[in-house]
N, C-alpha and C positions, 0 to 999 in steps of 0.2 A: 310486672312485679318479679317474675322468675328471672328475667334478664338482669334486672337491677341487683337482685340478690346474688346472681352468679358473678356479676362484676365485683361486688363487695367481697365475696369469698375468694374470687380468683380460681374457681374450681368448677369443672364441668360435671357436676353430679345431676341426678334427676331433680325435678322441681320439688318433689315430695321430700327428698333427703335434705335439700337446701332449706326448705321451710322448717323442717323438724329441727335441724341443727341450729338454725337462726333463733329458734325459741329457747334453745339451751345454752347459747353462747354467752360469754361474759358481757355485761352492760357497763360501758365506761361513761364517765361524767362528761367528757368533751367529745365523745363519739369517735375518738381516734383509736379504734381497736386494731391491735397489731397481732395477728394470729401467731406469728413466729415467737413472740414473747410468751404466749400461752403454751406454745410448743416447748419452750424452755421450762415452764412450770410443770409440764407433763414429765419431762426428764427428772426434775427434782422430786416430784411426788412419787413417781414410780420407783426411784432409787430408795427413797425412805420406806415405801411400802415393802419392797423386796428385802430391805435390811431388817425390818421388824418381823416379817415372816420367817426369815433366817434365824433371828433370835428366839422366836417362839418355838421353832422346831428344835433348836439346839439346847435351849435351857429349860423349857417348860413341858417338854413332851413326856418326862418321866422315864425316858429310856436313853441309853447311850447310843447316839447316832454320830458315828465318826465320819469325817470327810475322807473319802478314798484318796490315796496319794496322787492319783492322776487328776484330781479335781481341786487341788489346793488353790489353783488360780481363780476358780469360780468362787470359792469361799472368800478369797481375798477381795474380789470385786463386790460381792454381796455385803461384806463387812464394811467396805468403804461407801456403801450406799447412804450412810449417815451424813455424808458430805452434801447430800441434796439440800440439807438445811443451809449450808453456806451458800449454795446456789440461790436459794430463796432470798438470802440476805442481799446478795448482789442485785438480784432482780428488783427487790424493794428499793434499794438505793437508786437504781436506774429510773424506775417509774416515778418515784417521788421527786427526783431531781429534774425531770424533763421540764415541767412548767417553770421552775426557777431558772434553769439554764436558758430557756427561750426568753425569759424576761431580761436576765442580765446580759446575755450574749447576742440576742437578736432584737432586743427592744420591744418584745411583746408586753402585754399588760402585766401589771404587778400581781403577785399571788396574794389573795385575801387570806390572812392567817385565820380569821374567824371561820371562813368557809373551809379552809384546810383542816382545822381541828374538828369542825362539825362533821365534815366528810368522814374523818377517821372514826368518829363515834357512831354516826348513823350507819356507816357501812359495815363496821366490824363488830360492834357490841352485840346486836341482837343475835347473830349466829353464835357468837362466843357464849353468851349467857344461856342460850338454848342448849348448846352442847354440854355446858356444865351441869345443867339440870338433868340431861340425859345421862351423863356420867355418874352423877350421884345416885340416880334411880337404879342404874345398872349395877353399881357397886353395892347398893343396899340389897338388891335381889341376889347378886352373886355371893355375898357374904352373909345373907340372912340377917341384915341389919347393919347399922353403921357403928364402927368401933368407937370407943372413948377417944376424945380428942380429934375426931375426924372433922367436925364442923369448923373449928378454927383454921384448919388446913384448907378447907373448901373456901372459906371467906378470903384467905390470903391469895388463893389461886384466882378467885373471882375478880380481885382487884390487882392482879398481875404483880403480886408482892411475894409469892412463895419462895422464889430463888433467894431474894434478899432476906426475908424473915427467917426461913428455916435452913437455908443453905443446902437444899436437897431437892430432888424432883418432886413434883406435885403428887400428892396422894390421890387426887381426883383424876387427873389425866396427865401422865408424865411428859407427854410431848409438848405441853404448853410452856415449857421452859423457854423455847425459842420465841414464842409469842410475847413473853415478857421482855425479851431482848428487843424485839421489833417495836414494842410500845415505847421503850426507852429511846429508840432511835427516832420515832415519830415526834417525840417531845423536843429533842435537840436538833432535829433536821433543819428547821429554819435558820438556826445559828450556823450549822455546818455548811449550808448552802451559800454562805458568804464567801466561800472559796471562789465563786464565780465573779466576784467583784475584781479579781485580779485580771487586768485587761489583756496583758500579753499571753497569748495562747500557750506558747512554749513554757513560759514561767509557771503558769497556772497548773499545767500538767506535771511539770517537774515537782512542784510543791505537793500535789496530790500523791504522786508516786513516793515522794519522800515521807509523807505522813503515813501511807500504807506500810512502808518499811519500818518507820519509826514506831508505830503502834505495836507491830509484831516484836520488834527488838526490845521494847520497853516492858513486855510482859514478864513477870517473874517465872522462874523455872517451875516452881511448885505453887501455883496460884490456888487460893482457896476456892471451894465450890461456889461461894457467893460471887467471886470475881469471874469465874468461868461461866456463870450464868447471867452475865451482865453485858452491857454494851461495851465496857472496857476491854473485853476479851474478843469482841467481834467487830469493832468499829472499822477495821481495815476492809472488810467485805462490803460494807455500805459505801465506803469511800471509793472502792473499785467501781461500784455502780455509778457514782458521781463522775468518775473518769470516763466510763462508757457513755454516759449521757452527754458529756462534753463533745466527744467525737460524733455521737449520734446527731446532735443538733447542728453542728458546724460543717461536717464533712460527709455524712452518710450518703446523701443524695448524689454527690459528685463521685463517690467511690464506685468503681466498676465491679460488677459481679465477676467472679472467677472461680475456677476449680481449685485455685490456691487456697481460697477461703475454706473449701471443703477439707483440704489437707490440714489447715490450721485448726478447724473445728474438731475434726476427729482426733488430732494430736492433743488438743485441750481436754477432750473427753477422756482420753487415755491417761493423761496426767492427773485428772481429778479422781478417777475411779480405779486406777491401777496401783499407783505407788502407795505402799502401806507404811512407809517410814514416817516417823514423827520428827524427823530431823528438821532443823531450823530452815534449811534451804527449801524443803517441801512446804513448810508453812508460809514462806514468803512467795513461793511459786503459785500456791493454790488460788489466792484472789486474782492474780494476774491471769492464770489459765481460765478462770471462770469469765473474766472480762473479755478475753479473746474469743471464748465460745459465744458470748452474747453478740459480739460484732460479726462473727463468722456466720451465725445462723441468719443474719440479715443480708449477707452478700455472697453466700455460697450458692451452688446450684442444687446438688443432691440433698445436702443437709437441710437447706431451706424448704425444699419440696416435701421432705419427710416431716419435719417439725411444724411446717405451716399447713399440713393436711388438716381439713376441717374436723375430722373425727379426733385427731390427736389434739388439736387446739381446744376443742370443746371439753374434753376430759381435763386438759391442763387448766382451763378456766374454772373448773370446779375444785381446784387444788385446796382452797381454804376449807371447804366443807369436808373434803376427803381427809385433809390433815387433822381436822378437829375430831373426826370420828373413827378413823381407820384403826388406830391402836386399840381403842375400846372394843370395836367390833371383832377385830382379830382375836382378842383375848376371850371374848364370849363364844365366838364360833369355834375356836380351837378346842373348847371343851367337847365338841362333837367330832370335829374333823380329825382329832388326834387318834381316834379309834381306827382311822384308815391307814395309820403308819404300819408299814410292812416290817416284820421281824428281821433281825439281822442288822447289818451296818451299811445299808444302801442309801447313801445321802441324796444323790441326784434324783433318784426315783421318788423318794419320799418328799423331797422338796417340790418336785414337779406336781405331785399329787396334792400337796397342801395349797399350791398356787391355784390349781384348777378348782379346788373346792372353796377357796376363800375369795379369790379375786372378783368373781361375778357378783356374789351376794353383797360384798362390801361396796363395790362400785354402785350397784343398784340402790342400796340404802342411802349412800352418800348423795347420789343423784337426786333422790326424792327430797332429802334435806336441802340440797342446793336449790331445787325448784321452789319448794314451799317456804324456805326461810331466807337463804342467802341472796338469791337472785332478786327478789323484791327489794331488798335493802341496797342493791346496787343503783337503784334510781335515787339520785341525790334529793329529789323532791318528795320522797315517800312520807316523811313526817308531816309536811303540810297537807299532802293529799289525804292522809289518814285523818288528820285533824278536821279538814273540811268535810270529809265523809261522816265522821262522828258528829260534828256540829250540825250537819245537815239532817242527820237522823234525829238529833235532839230537838231541832226546830220543828221537825215533822211531828214528833211525839207531843211537843208543847201545843202545836196547833190542834192536834187530835184531842188532847185533853181539854183544851178550851172549848172545842165544839161539843164534847160530851157534857161538860159542865153547863153549857148554855142550854142544852136540851133538858 
């Protein structure tokens, strides 16, 4: 067993470590688990977490904490951590596109739309609903009751309609705006996947690139919040995922690993998290840079080793649980950790203290949520297994009642 698990992980850890991590890693429907993809999810969720800790310290501390002139570059990177959401969008486009790409481009079996949509519901809804309940309870305790008008906002958030109905971030959990965009893509994805019907590879990729560019250029300069919180504003990132899936399915195996891919991956990371301009060229570059990063992590040497590390991949595999809960947990825990803020204007030290105090408890609580709620829902057969289990108990109770009545 230990040798088989080592082969799956591609990592020479102790048998105990491998078994422990194997119980925590993401469960996939087709058993095609790719640790490097979860490594990319690690980058995305870490950047978002760092961004929100930065915002908490800068805005909600109740004190003026200025960034020293020598650390402006660090604040710039932390502020760009919000781009981890765009990285999530590209990864989603890639993962959802793979079975469609294998069908249209390699002749694999067709994708069952019934199973596709059922998978989205059974995989994502239980953790989402559970996190919404947690959020409402925390908000009620935090504010000593729910304010007037809160429940309609909660219902709109529960049905992924808050961005559309209210044109603002959710009152329940502000980060769920991106999940509403994801849900919109899940709905239209089977239509978008028809790009793969274009038989000529060069033409199909040019069309995808043109659509990525066209979506960006078609966006109004001052889009409403409803548009900014919809698939209309972010479709280009999902399309970049489709383009990566195209290369992934047709050419990845034949592509040789090289340190050039490390250079490309590091350059892509720099473009994603360094440039702060909102100029049009940067908006066009961003989905392309994320696409390059997705390919680089598969064919590089050092970058692949880092992001494919089992510990990194396991945490990345928990990204959905972490994303659902981290903002709420940071807000609650910061009520305590803000007392550790040192007086004066020492940004770097105070930020490091907050990271040390927040990262571990947030990760532990999210890991518990992942193990108890999300990971069981990764089994595509969990509804039928649960039904059989409940039905079996019901049958046993009926038999027992019949026996008691006979006596």
